[in-house]
TORMARDREN-38602 format. One record per residue (C-alpha): residue in three letters; x, y, z. Coordinates in pm, 1 decimal. Example, Ala and Ser with C-alpha at 12.3 -4.5 7.8 and 13.67 -1.06 7.14 Angstrom:
<atoms>
<atom code="ALA" X="1230.0" Y="-450.0" Z="780.0"/>
<atom code="SER" X="1367.0" Y="-106.0" Z="714.0"/>
</atoms>
This chain:
<atoms>
<atom code="UNK" X="1186.8" Y="-3928.4" Z="6090.7"/>
<atom code="UNK" X="1080.1" Y="-3568.8" Z="6160.7"/>
<atom code="UNK" X="920.2" Y="-3495.6" Z="6494.2"/>
<atom code="UNK" X="542.0" Y="-3462.2" Z="6471.8"/>
<atom code="UNK" X="430.8" Y="-3101.3" Z="6504.3"/>
<atom code="UNK" X="206.4" Y="-3038.6" Z="6806.8"/>
<atom code="UNK" X="-162.7" Y="-2982.0" Z="6731.7"/>
<atom code="UNK" X="-160.6" Y="-2665.9" Z="6943.0"/>
<atom code="UNK" X="52.6" Y="-2358.6" Z="6887.8"/>
<atom code="UNK" X="160.1" Y="-2090.9" Z="7138.0"/>
<atom code="UNK" X="34.0" Y="-1817.2" Z="6903.2"/>
<atom code="UNK" X="-270.5" Y="-1788.6" Z="6681.1"/>
<atom code="UNK" X="-292.5" Y="-1473.2" Z="6473.8"/>
<atom code="UNK" X="-622.0" Y="-1389.8" Z="6303.7"/>
<atom code="UNK" X="-651.9" Y="-1086.5" Z="6077.8"/>
<atom code="UNK" X="-843.3" Y="-933.6" Z="5789.3"/>
<atom code="UNK" X="-1122.2" Y="-696.8" Z="5696.9"/>
<atom code="UNK" X="-1423.8" Y="-922.7" Z="5749.4"/>
<atom code="UNK" X="-1528.3" Y="-856.4" Z="6108.9"/>
<atom code="UNK" X="-1798.6" Y="-1123.4" Z="6107.6"/>
<atom code="UNK" X="-1542.2" Y="-1402.8" Z="6076.2"/>
<atom code="UNK" X="-1309.5" Y="-1232.7" Z="6323.7"/>
<atom code="UNK" X="-1592.7" Y="-1210.9" Z="6577.0"/>
<atom code="UNK" X="-1680.6" Y="-1575.8" Z="6519.6"/>
<atom code="UNK" X="-1321.3" Y="-1685.4" Z="6577.8"/>
<atom code="UNK" X="-1306.5" Y="-1470.8" Z="6891.7"/>
<atom code="UNK" X="-1614.2" Y="-1646.8" Z="7031.8"/>
<atom code="UNK" X="-1465.9" Y="-1987.1" Z="6947.5"/>
<atom code="UNK" X="-1151.9" Y="-1893.8" Z="7137.7"/>
<atom code="UNK" X="-1356.5" Y="-1775.2" Z="7437.3"/>
<atom code="UNK" X="-1526.2" Y="-2115.1" Z="7448.7"/>
<atom code="UNK" X="-1194.1" Y="-2302.0" Z="7459.3"/>
<atom code="UNK" X="-1241.2" Y="-2597.9" Z="7697.4"/>
<atom code="UNK" X="-1031.2" Y="-2669.5" Z="8006.1"/>
<atom code="UNK" X="-844.2" Y="-2339.6" Z="7998.9"/>
<atom code="UNK" X="-860.8" Y="-2018.5" Z="8194.6"/>
<atom code="UNK" X="-967.1" Y="-1751.9" Z="7940.5"/>
<atom code="UNK" X="-840.1" Y="-1393.3" Z="7959.8"/>
<atom code="UNK" X="-991.3" Y="-1139.1" Z="7720.1"/>
<atom code="UNK" X="-796.1" Y="-818.3" Z="7650.6"/>
<atom code="UNK" X="-846.7" Y="-523.8" Z="7416.2"/>
<atom code="UNK" X="-552.0" Y="-373.2" Z="7231.0"/>
<atom code="UNK" X="-707.5" Y="-29.0" Z="7273.9"/>
<atom code="UNK" X="-683.1" Y="-54.6" Z="7652.3"/>
<atom code="UNK" X="-362.9" Y="-247.8" Z="7729.0"/>
<atom code="UNK" X="4.4" Y="-194.8" Z="7652.4"/>
<atom code="UNK" X="240.1" Y="-454.2" Z="7509.7"/>
<atom code="UNK" X="408.6" Y="-489.1" Z="7849.4"/>
<atom code="UNK" X="73.0" Y="-554.9" Z="8019.2"/>
<atom code="UNK" X="-3.4" Y="-826.1" Z="7762.8"/>
<atom code="UNK" X="321.4" Y="-1000.9" Z="7849.2"/>
<atom code="UNK" X="238.8" Y="-975.9" Z="8221.2"/>
<atom code="UNK" X="-97.8" Y="-1142.7" Z="8163.3"/>
<atom code="UNK" X="74.8" Y="-1420.6" Z="7969.5"/>
<atom code="UNK" X="345.5" Y="-1479.8" Z="8230.4"/>
<atom code="UNK" X="142.5" Y="-1449.4" Z="8551.5"/>
<atom code="UNK" X="13.2" Y="-1787.5" Z="8663.9"/>
<atom code="UNK" X="-347.0" Y="-1839.5" Z="8776.0"/>
<atom code="UNK" X="-415.7" Y="-1951.8" Z="9132.4"/>
<atom code="UNK" X="-522.4" Y="-2301.9" Z="9018.5"/>
<atom code="UNK" X="-227.9" Y="-2335.9" Z="8775.2"/>
<atom code="UNK" X="-460.0" Y="-2409.2" Z="8483.0"/>
<atom code="UNK" X="-338.8" Y="-2363.0" Z="8127.1"/>
<atom code="UNK" X="-452.9" Y="-2032.2" Z="7982.3"/>
<atom code="UNK" X="-565.2" Y="-1873.3" Z="7661.9"/>
<atom code="UNK" X="-508.9" Y="-1499.4" Z="7634.0"/>
<atom code="UNK" X="-730.7" Y="-1342.3" Z="7367.4"/>
<atom code="UNK" X="-618.0" Y="-1001.7" Z="7245.0"/>
<atom code="UNK" X="-881.3" Y="-822.4" Z="7037.9"/>
<atom code="UNK" X="-774.3" Y="-519.1" Z="6829.3"/>
<atom code="UNK" X="-419.3" Y="-652.8" Z="6838.9"/>
<atom code="UNK" X="-325.4" Y="-428.0" Z="6546.2"/>
<atom code="UNK" X="-352.0" Y="-126.8" Z="6778.9"/>
<atom code="UNK" X="-84.6" Y="-250.8" Z="7016.9"/>
<atom code="UNK" X="250.6" Y="-74.2" Z="6988.3"/>
<atom code="UNK" X="518.4" Y="-340.0" Z="7009.3"/>
<atom code="UNK" X="784.0" Y="-293.9" Z="7277.1"/>
<atom code="UNK" X="1093.1" Y="-488.1" Z="7383.4"/>
<atom code="UNK" X="900.5" Y="-696.0" Z="7634.6"/>
<atom code="UNK" X="652.9" Y="-829.7" Z="7376.3"/>
<atom code="UNK" X="922.6" Y="-887.4" Z="7114.1"/>
<atom code="UNK" X="1132.7" Y="-1075.8" Z="7369.1"/>
<atom code="UNK" X="833.8" Y="-1281.1" Z="7484.8"/>
<atom code="UNK" X="760.5" Y="-1393.2" Z="7128.1"/>
<atom code="UNK" X="1128.2" Y="-1461.7" Z="7059.3"/>
<atom code="UNK" X="1177.6" Y="-1667.5" Z="7377.9"/>
<atom code="UNK" X="855.0" Y="-1865.1" Z="7352.2"/>
<atom code="UNK" X="912.7" Y="-2227.6" Z="7254.0"/>
<atom code="UNK" X="697.7" Y="-2353.6" Z="6967.2"/>
<atom code="UNK" X="610.0" Y="-2655.3" Z="7183.0"/>
<atom code="UNK" X="506.9" Y="-2451.3" Z="7488.8"/>
<atom code="UNK" X="127.1" Y="-2428.0" Z="7476.3"/>
<atom code="UNK" X="63.7" Y="-2377.9" Z="7848.1"/>
<atom code="UNK" X="-31.7" Y="-2023.9" Z="7745.9"/>
<atom code="UNK" X="-183.8" Y="-1964.6" Z="7404.9"/>
<atom code="UNK" X="-197.0" Y="-1605.7" Z="7284.2"/>
<atom code="UNK" X="-468.6" Y="-1538.2" Z="7025.6"/>
<atom code="UNK" X="-414.2" Y="-1203.2" Z="6851.9"/>
<atom code="UNK" X="-708.0" Y="-1066.4" Z="6651.7"/>
<atom code="UNK" X="-602.4" Y="-789.1" Z="6413.9"/>
<atom code="UNK" X="-893.7" Y="-605.7" Z="6256.9"/>
<atom code="UNK" X="-685.8" Y="-475.3" Z="5967.7"/>
<atom code="UNK" X="-605.9" Y="-573.0" Z="5609.0"/>
<atom code="UNK" X="-232.2" Y="-562.5" Z="5675.1"/>
<atom code="UNK" X="-62.2" Y="-772.2" Z="5941.7"/>
<atom code="UNK" X="168.1" Y="-574.3" Z="6177.9"/>
<atom code="UNK" X="529.6" Y="-696.1" Z="6187.5"/>
<atom code="UNK" X="515.2" Y="-799.5" Z="6552.6"/>
<atom code="UNK" X="236.2" Y="-1046.7" Z="6485.2"/>
<atom code="UNK" X="410.0" Y="-1168.3" Z="6171.4"/>
<atom code="UNK" X="691.3" Y="-1275.0" Z="6404.8"/>
<atom code="UNK" X="442.0" Y="-1462.0" Z="6624.3"/>
<atom code="UNK" X="307.1" Y="-1651.2" Z="6322.6"/>
<atom code="UNK" X="648.8" Y="-1813.3" Z="6271.6"/>
<atom code="UNK" X="589.4" Y="-2006.7" Z="6594.4"/>
<atom code="UNK" X="214.3" Y="-2043.3" Z="6555.3"/>
<atom code="UNK" X="-58.2" Y="-2031.3" Z="6297.3"/>
<atom code="UNK" X="-216.1" Y="-1763.5" Z="6080.9"/>
<atom code="UNK" X="-581.1" Y="-1723.3" Z="5984.1"/>
<atom code="UNK" X="-680.4" Y="-1459.4" Z="5727.9"/>
<atom code="UNK" X="-1033.6" Y="-1335.0" Z="5667.8"/>
<atom code="UNK" X="-1040.5" Y="-1112.1" Z="5361.3"/>
<atom code="UNK" X="-1335.0" Y="-880.8" Z="5302.1"/>
<atom code="UNK" X="-1578.5" Y="-1063.2" Z="5075.9"/>
<atom code="UNK" X="-1612.7" Y="-909.7" Z="4730.6"/>
<atom code="UNK" X="-1949.5" Y="-775.7" Z="4620.1"/>
<atom code="UNK" X="-1869.5" Y="-724.8" Z="4252.9"/>
<atom code="UNK" X="-2163.6" Y="-753.8" Z="4018.1"/>
<atom code="UNK" X="-2017.9" Y="-1058.2" Z="3841.2"/>
<atom code="UNK" X="-1852.3" Y="-1208.9" Z="4147.4"/>
<atom code="UNK" X="-2056.5" Y="-1146.9" Z="4461.6"/>
<atom code="UNK" X="-1884.5" Y="-1357.2" Z="4725.7"/>
<atom code="UNK" X="-2143.9" Y="-1262.4" Z="4987.8"/>
<atom code="UNK" X="-2424.7" Y="-1418.6" Z="4784.5"/>
<atom code="UNK" X="-2207.8" Y="-1726.4" Z="4727.6"/>
<atom code="UNK" X="-2139.3" Y="-1749.8" Z="5103.2"/>
<atom code="UNK" X="-2504.4" Y="-1735.7" Z="5213.1"/>
<atom code="UNK" X="-2607.6" Y="-2094.2" Z="5112.2"/>
<atom code="UNK" X="-2306.6" Y="-2238.9" Z="5293.8"/>
<atom code="UNK" X="-2397.7" Y="-2049.4" Z="5610.8"/>
<atom code="UNK" X="-2751.7" Y="-2185.6" Z="5582.9"/>
<atom code="UNK" X="-2612.7" Y="-2538.3" Z="5552.0"/>
<atom code="UNK" X="-2406.8" Y="-2475.8" Z="5865.9"/>
<atom code="UNK" X="-2732.7" Y="-2390.3" Z="6045.6"/>
<atom code="UNK" X="-2893.6" Y="-2713.7" Z="5923.0"/>
<atom code="UNK" X="-3118.8" Y="-2609.9" Z="5635.0"/>
<atom code="UNK" X="-3099.9" Y="-2518.8" Z="5265.2"/>
<atom code="UNK" X="-3219.1" Y="-2234.1" Z="5045.7"/>
<atom code="UNK" X="-3451.2" Y="-2238.4" Z="4747.8"/>
<atom code="UNK" X="-3355.3" Y="-2060.0" Z="4426.0"/>
<atom code="UNK" X="-3335.9" Y="-1683.0" Z="4461.4"/>
<atom code="UNK" X="-3330.3" Y="-1671.2" Z="4842.8"/>
<atom code="UNK" X="-2962.8" Y="-1577.0" Z="4872.0"/>
<atom code="UNK" X="-2999.5" Y="-1298.1" Z="4615.6"/>
<atom code="UNK" X="-3314.7" Y="-1165.5" Z="4785.1"/>
<atom code="UNK" X="-3152.0" Y="-1172.5" Z="5129.1"/>
<atom code="UNK" X="-2857.2" Y="-972.3" Z="4993.9"/>
<atom code="UNK" X="-3098.2" Y="-713.9" Z="4848.2"/>
<atom code="UNK" X="-3274.0" Y="-692.6" Z="5185.2"/>
<atom code="UNK" X="-2974.9" Y="-638.2" Z="5415.5"/>
<atom code="UNK" X="-2672.5" Y="-573.6" Z="5193.7"/>
<atom code="UNK" X="-2322.6" Y="-707.6" Z="5261.4"/>
<atom code="UNK" X="-2337.6" Y="-699.7" Z="5643.0"/>
<atom code="UNK" X="-2266.5" Y="-1063.8" Z="5733.7"/>
<atom code="UNK" X="-2386.3" Y="-1014.8" Z="6092.7"/>
<atom code="UNK" X="-2730.8" Y="-907.6" Z="5968.6"/>
<atom code="UNK" X="-2738.8" Y="-1186.0" Z="5709.8"/>
<atom code="UNK" X="-2653.6" Y="-1444.9" Z="5975.5"/>
<atom code="UNK" X="-2929.2" Y="-1310.6" Z="6203.6"/>
<atom code="UNK" X="-3187.9" Y="-1343.4" Z="5926.2"/>
<atom code="UNK" X="-3066.2" Y="-1695.3" Z="5847.3"/>
<atom code="UNK" X="-3103.6" Y="-1794.3" Z="6212.9"/>
<atom code="UNK" X="-3465.8" Y="-1676.2" Z="6201.7"/>
<atom code="UNK" X="-3521.3" Y="-1874.0" Z="5881.4"/>
<atom code="UNK" X="-3366.2" Y="-2183.0" Z="6042.4"/>
<atom code="UNK" X="-3624.5" Y="-2167.8" Z="6321.6"/>
<atom code="UNK" X="-3907.2" Y="-2120.4" Z="6070.9"/>
<atom code="UNK" X="-3823.3" Y="-2406.8" Z="5832.7"/>
<atom code="UNK" X="-3673.5" Y="-2646.5" Z="6088.2"/>
<atom code="UNK" X="-3379.8" Y="-2886.4" Z="6065.6"/>
<atom code="UNK" X="-3332.2" Y="-3017.8" Z="5714.5"/>
<atom code="UNK" X="-3593.4" Y="-2785.5" Z="5566.2"/>
<atom code="UNK" X="-3564.2" Y="-2564.1" Z="5259.4"/>
<atom code="UNK" X="-3640.0" Y="-2192.5" Z="5288.1"/>
<atom code="UNK" X="-3828.2" Y="-2019.1" Z="5008.5"/>
<atom code="UNK" X="-3837.4" Y="-1654.5" Z="4901.1"/>
<atom code="UNK" X="-4189.9" Y="-1627.3" Z="5045.4"/>
<atom code="UNK" X="-4067.6" Y="-1751.0" Z="5384.4"/>
<atom code="UNK" X="-3773.5" Y="-1510.4" Z="5374.1"/>
<atom code="UNK" X="-4008.5" Y="-1217.3" Z="5311.9"/>
<atom code="UNK" X="-4217.3" Y="-1323.4" Z="5611.6"/>
<atom code="UNK" X="-3927.5" Y="-1297.9" Z="5858.5"/>
<atom code="UNK" X="-3660.3" Y="-1068.2" Z="5711.0"/>
<atom code="UNK" X="-3652.9" Y="-697.6" Z="5781.0"/>
<atom code="UNK" X="-3512.2" Y="-494.7" Z="5486.7"/>
<atom code="UNK" X="-3235.8" Y="-258.2" Z="5592.9"/>
<atom code="UNK" X="-3167.7" Y="64.3" Z="5410.3"/>
<atom code="UNK" X="-2803.1" Y="89.4" Z="5296.4"/>
<atom code="UNK" X="-2555.8" Y="287.2" Z="5506.8"/>
<atom code="UNK" X="-2237.9" Y="270.8" Z="5301.4"/>
<atom code="UNK" X="-2048.3" Y="585.8" Z="5194.6"/>
<atom code="UNK" X="-1918.4" Y="405.8" Z="4889.1"/>
<atom code="UNK" X="-2272.2" Y="373.1" Z="4754.1"/>
<atom code="UNK" X="-2295.1" Y="753.1" Z="4758.6"/>
<atom code="UNK" X="-1955.1" Y="791.6" Z="4590.5"/>
<atom code="UNK" X="-2025.4" Y="529.0" Z="4326.0"/>
<atom code="UNK" X="-2362.9" Y="674.6" Z="4230.2"/>
<atom code="UNK" X="-2226.0" Y="1030.7" Z="4221.1"/>
<atom code="UNK" X="-1931.5" Y="943.8" Z="3996.2"/>
<atom code="UNK" X="-2162.1" Y="744.9" Z="3767.1"/>
<atom code="UNK" X="-2380.1" Y="1059.2" Z="3751.3"/>
<atom code="UNK" X="-2678.9" Y="873.9" Z="3897.5"/>
<atom code="UNK" X="-2851.7" Y="1164.1" Z="4075.4"/>
<atom code="UNK" X="-3143.5" Y="973.8" Z="4229.2"/>
<atom code="UNK" X="-2923.2" Y="687.3" Z="4345.7"/>
<atom code="UNK" X="-2665.0" Y="923.2" Z="4496.1"/>
<atom code="UNK" X="-2914.3" Y="1140.5" Z="4683.2"/>
<atom code="UNK" X="-3111.0" Y="840.7" Z="4812.4"/>
<atom code="UNK" X="-2791.8" Y="672.4" Z="4934.4"/>
<atom code="UNK" X="-2679.4" Y="999.6" Z="5093.2"/>
<atom code="UNK" X="-3010.6" Y="1036.2" Z="5275.8"/>
<atom code="UNK" X="-2995.9" Y="678.7" Z="5408.1"/>
<atom code="UNK" X="-2635.1" Y="725.7" Z="5515.9"/>
<atom code="UNK" X="-2712.5" Y="1040.4" Z="5717.4"/>
<atom code="UNK" X="-3012.8" Y="866.3" Z="5871.3"/>
<atom code="UNK" X="-2799.8" Y="575.4" Z="5991.5"/>
<atom code="UNK" X="-2474.4" Y="754.6" Z="6081.0"/>
<atom code="UNK" X="-2578.7" Y="1105.3" Z="6183.6"/>
<atom code="UNK" X="-2367.0" Y="1420.9" Z="6167.0"/>
<atom code="UNK" X="-2041.3" Y="1223.4" Z="6132.1"/>
<atom code="UNK" X="-2154.6" Y="1131.9" Z="5780.0"/>
<atom code="UNK" X="-2032.7" Y="1467.1" Z="5643.4"/>
<atom code="UNK" X="-1663.9" Y="1397.4" Z="5711.0"/>
<atom code="UNK" X="-1692.5" Y="1033.6" Z="5600.3"/>
<atom code="UNK" X="-1852.5" Y="1123.8" Z="5266.5"/>
<atom code="UNK" X="-1605.6" Y="1408.6" Z="5205.4"/>
<atom code="UNK" X="-1305.7" Y="1182.1" Z="5269.2"/>
<atom code="UNK" X="-1447.9" Y="897.2" Z="5059.8"/>
<atom code="UNK" X="-1514.6" Y="1129.7" Z="4765.6"/>
<atom code="UNK" X="-1161.7" Y="1275.0" Z="4776.7"/>
<atom code="UNK" X="-999.2" Y="931.8" Z="4778.1"/>
<atom code="UNK" X="-1200.3" Y="807.7" Z="4482.4"/>
<atom code="UNK" X="-1166.2" Y="1128.4" Z="4278.9"/>
<atom code="UNK" X="-789.0" Y="1115.9" Z="4333.2"/>
<atom code="UNK" X="-784.0" Y="767.0" Z="4177.1"/>
<atom code="UNK" X="-1008.9" Y="897.9" Z="3902.4"/>
<atom code="UNK" X="-758.2" Y="1174.5" Z="3819.9"/>
<atom code="UNK" X="-468.4" Y="928.6" Z="3798.2"/>
<atom code="UNK" X="-663.3" Y="693.1" Z="3572.2"/>
<atom code="UNK" X="-786.2" Y="974.0" Z="3345.8"/>
<atom code="UNK" X="-434.2" Y="1114.4" Z="3299.3"/>
<atom code="UNK" X="-289.1" Y="772.6" Z="3215.1"/>
<atom code="UNK" X="-568.2" Y="684.2" Z="2973.2"/>
<atom code="UNK" X="-538.0" Y="1021.0" Z="2798.4"/>
<atom code="UNK" X="-169.2" Y="938.5" Z="2740.3"/>
<atom code="UNK" X="-265.8" Y="608.1" Z="2578.6"/>
<atom code="UNK" X="-162.0" Y="383.3" Z="2866.6"/>
<atom code="UNK" X="-312.8" Y="32.0" Z="2828.4"/>
<atom code="UNK" X="-604.3" Y="-42.1" Z="3062.4"/>
<atom code="UNK" X="-428.4" Y="-333.4" Z="3233.5"/>
<atom code="UNK" X="-132.3" Y="-108.9" Z="3313.6"/>
<atom code="UNK" X="-361.2" Y="160.9" Z="3453.0"/>
<atom code="UNK" X="-527.4" Y="-100.5" Z="3673.5"/>
<atom code="UNK" X="-185.4" Y="-212.5" Z="3795.1"/>
<atom code="UNK" X="-84.1" Y="146.7" Z="3877.3"/>
<atom code="UNK" X="-399.7" Y="180.4" Z="4086.8"/>
<atom code="UNK" X="-332.3" Y="-157.7" Z="4252.6"/>
<atom code="UNK" X="-670.1" Y="-272.8" Z="4123.4"/>
<atom code="UNK" X="-762.6" Y="-606.6" Z="3965.9"/>
<atom code="UNK" X="-795.8" Y="-568.7" Z="3587.1"/>
<atom code="UNK" X="-1146.4" Y="-717.9" Z="3588.1"/>
<atom code="UNK" X="-1262.5" Y="-479.0" Z="3859.1"/>
<atom code="UNK" X="-1103.1" Y="-187.1" Z="3677.6"/>
<atom code="UNK" X="-1269.6" Y="-259.3" Z="3342.8"/>
<atom code="UNK" X="-1613.9" Y="-350.3" Z="3474.8"/>
<atom code="UNK" X="-1647.1" Y="-115.6" Z="3767.5"/>
<atom code="UNK" X="-1397.9" Y="171.4" Z="3767.1"/>
<atom code="UNK" X="-1355.3" Y="244.9" Z="3395.3"/>
<atom code="UNK" X="-1724.2" Y="339.5" Z="3344.2"/>
<atom code="UNK" X="-1673.2" Y="610.1" Z="3609.3"/>
<atom code="UNK" X="-1357.5" Y="741.3" Z="3445.2"/>
<atom code="UNK" X="-1524.9" Y="769.9" Z="3105.0"/>
<atom code="UNK" X="-1790.4" Y="1003.0" Z="3245.8"/>
<atom code="UNK" X="-1538.7" Y="1269.7" Z="3351.1"/>
<atom code="UNK" X="-1278.2" Y="1476.6" Z="3166.9"/>
<atom code="UNK" X="-948.1" Y="1555.2" Z="3338.2"/>
<atom code="UNK" X="-1034.2" Y="1923.3" Z="3372.0"/>
<atom code="UNK" X="-1368.6" Y="1837.0" Z="3535.5"/>
<atom code="UNK" X="-1195.5" Y="1596.9" Z="3774.1"/>
<atom code="UNK" X="-943.2" Y="1862.0" Z="3879.8"/>
<atom code="UNK" X="-1223.4" Y="2114.2" Z="3937.4"/>
<atom code="UNK" X="-1406.1" Y="1855.6" Z="4146.4"/>
<atom code="UNK" X="-1096.3" Y="1791.2" Z="4357.4"/>
<atom code="UNK" X="-1061.4" Y="2165.8" Z="4423.1"/>
<atom code="UNK" X="-1422.8" Y="2181.2" Z="4544.0"/>
<atom code="UNK" X="-1376.4" Y="1869.7" Z="4757.6"/>
<atom code="UNK" X="-1067.0" Y="2014.8" Z="4926.5"/>
<atom code="UNK" X="-1274.8" Y="2316.6" Z="5021.4"/>
<atom code="UNK" X="-1558.9" Y="2089.2" Z="5135.2"/>
<atom code="UNK" X="-1321.9" Y="1881.0" Z="5347.9"/>
<atom code="UNK" X="-1205.0" Y="2196.4" Z="5524.3"/>
<atom code="UNK" X="-1562.5" Y="2316.9" Z="5579.1"/>
<atom code="UNK" X="-1698.1" Y="1991.0" Z="5725.9"/>
<atom code="UNK" X="-1404.8" Y="1968.8" Z="5968.2"/>
<atom code="UNK" X="-1459.4" Y="2325.9" Z="6088.1"/>
<atom code="UNK" X="-1740.7" Y="2491.7" Z="6281.8"/>
<atom code="UNK" X="-1938.0" Y="2560.8" Z="5963.9"/>
<atom code="UNK" X="-2313.6" Y="2525.3" Z="5981.1"/>
<atom code="UNK" X="-2528.3" Y="2330.8" Z="5734.6"/>
<atom code="UNK" X="-2252.5" Y="2076.8" Z="5668.2"/>
<atom code="UNK" X="-2501.9" Y="1834.4" Z="5521.6"/>
<atom code="UNK" X="-2616.5" Y="2097.2" Z="5271.2"/>
<atom code="UNK" X="-2254.9" Y="2156.1" Z="5167.9"/>
<atom code="UNK" X="-2206.9" Y="1782.8" Z="5110.4"/>
<atom code="UNK" X="-2530.5" Y="1757.7" Z="4910.1"/>
<atom code="UNK" X="-2424.3" Y="2049.4" Z="4689.8"/>
<atom code="UNK" X="-2082.6" Y="1890.4" Z="4633.6"/>
<atom code="UNK" X="-2240.6" Y="1559.9" Z="4531.2"/>
<atom code="UNK" X="-2480.1" Y="1735.6" Z="4292.5"/>
<atom code="UNK" X="-2193.3" Y="1934.8" Z="4137.7"/>
<atom code="UNK" X="-2016.2" Y="1609.2" Z="4053.9"/>
<atom code="UNK" X="-2329.6" Y="1466.1" Z="3891.8"/>
<atom code="UNK" X="-2410.4" Y="1774.6" Z="3684.1"/>
</atoms>
């Protein structure tokens, strides 16, 4: 009979693009009972220092949990590789929890998973026909001990967008208002929730490429209001990335390439391509796309230089795409 696998593992690796879940797992790890907790940041410590923290005993000889946030920023060295290689899968006197705030798992932590466990938190989709954030909201309310009336989840998403931290905060306020076991209504939500203007560069890019002038300029204004001067570089970079994809798709479609194959070339789900990206492509000819890319290259250079009126340059670039 095979030996029963221990309930604890020497390594727990948590990664993905949804910071809300990563933060929640970090707090759970910090509250680990009967262990000495050490919290490190991958931006501030080296791989060798991490190993030293794992190998140095505490004065009271208690078992430890070493939590490494931003683990994806750690450059692996021989000491860390050797530590992971030598660590017995049954040795849980020190548990290393690595939190990688990235969509791709670094190789060093992939090695750790072989002797531990892996938790992935993918960014929730907000597609029009598959909004995973709206689907998640009722479950989070249930976790807080109450339920939602029809339309509350959709209204909450309209109020604060896809930021799960803000959604959770509003749900906690609703939980206090309706009480344990209660059901929150849209009216109650409106009495406690504070609408937040969007601050997402992709909303600017999407509206611009769909030639929605009012939507693009409103989103751009909100983004500058929330982010400040750094918005110029962010918008410029976001536009260039999306227009580059637009050029590839337009060229392939003009050659008669099937839509599913174009989606595959762009590493995009076929449903997302047809329902979201294709409407953008159809609004632009290849020559117009190439002209836009030329202007954006010039814009990117200007916003990264000492040029004045960077916001005006960005606004003009967005308007040139729309018109």
